[in-house]
C-alpha positions as CSV (number, residue, x, y, z in Angstrom):
1,M,116.7,89.7,96.4
2,A,113.9,88.1,98.4
3,S,110.4,89.0,97.2
4,K,108.6,91.6,99.2
5,S,105.4,90.5,97.5
6,T,105.1,87.1,99.1
7,R,102.1,88.0,101.2
8,A,100.4,90.2,98.7
9,R,100.7,87.3,96.2
10,E,99.2,84.9,98.7
11,I,96.2,87.2,99.1
12,C,95.8,87.7,95.4
13,D,95.7,84.0,95.0
14,L,92.6,83.6,97.4
15,A,90.1,84.3,94.5
16,P,90.1,85.4,90.9
17,I,88.4,88.8,91.8
18,V,89.3,91.4,94.4
19,P,86.3,93.5,95.0
20,V,87.1,97.2,94.9
21,L,84.8,98.9,97.4
22,V,83.8,102.5,97.9
23,I,81.8,102.6,101.1
24,R,79.9,105.7,102.2
25,D,78.2,104.3,105.2
26,A,80.2,102.4,107.7
27,D,77.0,100.5,108.7
28,H,77.1,98.7,105.3
29,A,80.7,97.5,105.9
30,R,80.2,94.2,107.9
31,P,77.1,92.9,106.0
32,L,78.8,93.6,102.7
33,A,82.1,91.9,103.8
34,E,79.9,88.9,105.0
35,A,78.2,88.7,101.7
36,L,81.3,88.8,99.6
37,V,83.1,86.3,101.9
38,A,80.0,83.9,101.6
39,G,80.2,84.2,97.9
40,G,83.7,83.2,97.8
41,L,85.6,86.5,97.5
42,P,87.6,86.9,100.8
43,A,90.1,89.5,99.7
44,L,88.5,93.0,99.9
45,E,89.9,96.3,98.9
46,V,88.3,99.3,100.7
47,T,89.2,102.5,98.9
48,L,90.3,105.5,101.0
49,R,88.0,107.8,99.0
50,T,85.3,108.4,101.6
51,P,85.0,109.6,105.2
52,A,83.6,106.2,106.2
53,A,86.5,104.1,104.7
54,L,88.7,103.8,107.9
55,E,85.8,102.8,110.0
56,A,84.6,100.4,107.2
57,I,87.9,98.8,107.4
58,R,87.8,98.4,111.3
59,R,84.4,96.6,111.0
60,M,85.3,94.5,108.0
61,A,88.5,93.3,109.8
62,Q,86.1,91.6,112.3
63,V,84.5,89.4,109.7
64,P,85.7,85.7,109.8
65,G,87.3,84.6,106.6
66,G,87.9,88.0,105.3
67,V,91.2,89.7,104.4
68,V,90.6,93.4,104.3
69,G,93.0,95.8,102.5
70,A,93.1,99.6,101.9
71,G,93.1,100.9,98.5
72,T,94.2,104.2,97.0
73,L,97.1,104.5,99.5
74,V,99.1,107.5,98.2
75,T,100.9,108.9,101.3
76,P,102.7,107.5,104.3
77,D,99.9,108.9,106.5
78,D,97.4,106.8,104.5
79,V,99.5,103.7,105.2
80,R,99.6,104.4,109.0
81,A,96.0,105.2,109.3
82,A,95.1,102.0,107.2
83,K,97.3,99.7,109.3
84,E,95.9,101.2,112.5
85,A,92.4,100.5,111.3
86,G,93.2,96.9,110.8
87,A,94.1,96.7,107.1
88,Q,96.0,93.6,106.3
89,F,97.3,94.7,102.9
90,G,97.4,97.8,100.8
91,V,96.8,98.7,97.3
92,S,98.1,101.9,95.3
93,P,97.6,103.3,91.9
94,G,101.3,103.7,91.6
95,A,104.4,103.7,93.8
96,T,106.7,106.3,95.4
97,E,109.8,105.8,97.5
98,A,108.0,107.3,100.4
99,L,105.0,105.0,100.1
100,L,107.2,101.9,99.7
101,A,109.2,102.8,102.7
102,A,106.1,103.4,104.9
103,C,104.6,100.1,104.0
104,E,107.8,98.3,104.7
105,A,108.1,100.3,108.1
106,E,104.5,99.4,109.0
107,G,104.8,95.8,107.8
108,L,101.8,96.3,105.5
109,P,102.0,94.1,102.4
110,L,101.7,96.3,99.4
111,L,100.2,95.7,95.9
112,P,101.9,98.7,94.1
113,G,100.6,99.9,90.8
114,A,102.3,100.0,87.4
115,A,101.2,100.8,83.9
116,T,104.4,100.4,81.9
117,A,107.3,98.0,81.5
118,S,109.7,100.7,83.1
119,E,107.4,101.1,86.1
120,A,107.2,97.3,86.6
121,M,111.0,97.0,86.3
122,R,111.7,99.7,88.8
123,L,109.5,97.9,91.4
124,L,110.9,94.5,90.6
125,E,114.4,96.0,91.1
126,Q,113.1,96.9,94.6
127,G,111.8,93.4,95.4
128,Y,108.2,93.6,94.2
129,D,107.0,91.0,91.8
130,M,103.3,91.1,92.3
131,L,101.9,94.4,91.0
132,K,98.6,96.0,90.2
133,F,98.2,96.9,86.5
134,F,96.4,100.1,86.4
135,P,94.5,101.7,84.8
136,A,94.1,98.4,83.0
137,E,91.7,99.2,80.2
138,A,93.0,102.7,79.6
139,S,96.6,101.2,79.4
140,G,95.8,99.0,76.6
141,G,93.8,96.1,78.4
142,A,94.7,92.5,78.3
143,P,96.7,92.8,75.0
144,A,99.0,95.3,76.6
145,L,99.4,93.3,79.7
146,K,100.2,90.1,77.7
147,A,102.8,92.1,75.7
148,I,104.5,93.4,79.0
149,G,104.5,89.8,80.3
150,A,106.6,88.5,77.4
151,P,109.9,90.0,78.4
152,L,109.0,90.2,82.2
153,P,107.6,86.7,82.9
154,Q,108.8,86.9,86.6
155,I,106.3,89.6,87.4
156,S,102.6,88.8,88.1
157,F,99.7,91.3,88.0
158,C,96.2,92.2,89.3
159,P,94.7,94.3,86.6
160,T,92.3,97.0,87.9
161,G,90.5,99.8,86.2
162,G,87.8,99.0,83.6
163,V,87.7,95.3,84.4
164,S,84.1,93.9,84.1
165,P,82.3,90.7,83.8
166,G,82.5,91.2,79.9
167,N,86.4,91.3,79.8
168,A,87.6,89.7,83.0
169,R,88.2,86.3,81.4
170,D,90.5,88.0,78.9
171,Y,92.7,89.0,81.9
172,L,92.4,86.0,84.0
173,G,93.4,83.8,81.1
174,L,96.9,85.4,80.8
175,S,99.7,83.6,82.5
176,N,100.9,86.7,84.3
177,V,97.6,87.5,85.9
178,V,96.9,86.2,89.3
179,C,93.5,87.9,89.9
180,A,91.7,91.1,88.8
181,G,90.2,94.0,90.8
182,G,86.6,94.9,90.1
183,S,83.8,97.0,91.5
184,W,80.9,95.4,89.9
185,V,80.5,92.8,92.5
186,A,79.2,95.5,95.1
187,P,77.2,98.0,92.9
188,V,76.1,101.1,94.7
189,D,72.4,100.4,94.3
190,K,72.6,96.9,95.9
191,V,74.8,98.2,98.8
192,E,72.4,101.2,99.4
193,A,69.4,98.8,99.3
194,G,71.0,96.3,101.6
195,D,70.7,93.6,99.0
196,W,73.3,91.3,100.5
197,S,71.9,88.2,98.9
198,G,72.2,89.8,95.5
199,I,75.8,90.8,96.2
200,E,76.6,87.2,97.3
201,A,75.2,85.9,94.1
202,L,77.4,88.4,92.2
203,A,80.3,87.2,94.1
204,R,79.6,83.7,93.2
205,D,79.4,84.6,89.5
206,A,82.8,86.4,89.9
207,V,84.4,83.1,91.4
208,G,83.2,81.4,88.1
209,L,85.0,83.7,85.8
210,R,88.1,81.7,86.0
211,G,87.6,79.2,83.4
């Protein structure tokens, strides 16, 4: 079966960290995206957890060099709204038949979530070999992901959930990890203060986490 993860894998390959962004004010979206892209993190995940999220995706989609995705896709309606807003990929904490079908119908590359070997195998059976490992730390962290990778070397992961500058290298050093998702590169205080140079500096530091 041809991989349905080809484009998602290309996006994950762009940088070692995918910023996970919770945006409450759409006016922050463009300068935030510009700062992260300038710092070397072009793949951006905007979580659909705030009323401003879809407008933020619309504005970020205009930033040269950025590849903007929608996180926390749960329903087919989420998928359609994200695609209409300009999202170029989607991320989900898990996977359902309806969600997978909606992403395929909309042509939206998906990074579906899995936390166990069985979940990963079910997604592999359906053509997905680039997955989100979530919640990473609560699911056993890098040791668990390394253990899952031993019998399933054909599957790659983007661990998200509890990944920090302190443990990111543990994940990025695994052969089955392409990148990791993290929220620390866009802390709320810096976003609210409009400290875009500070966020660009955090992004540059994150790029350096891949040893």
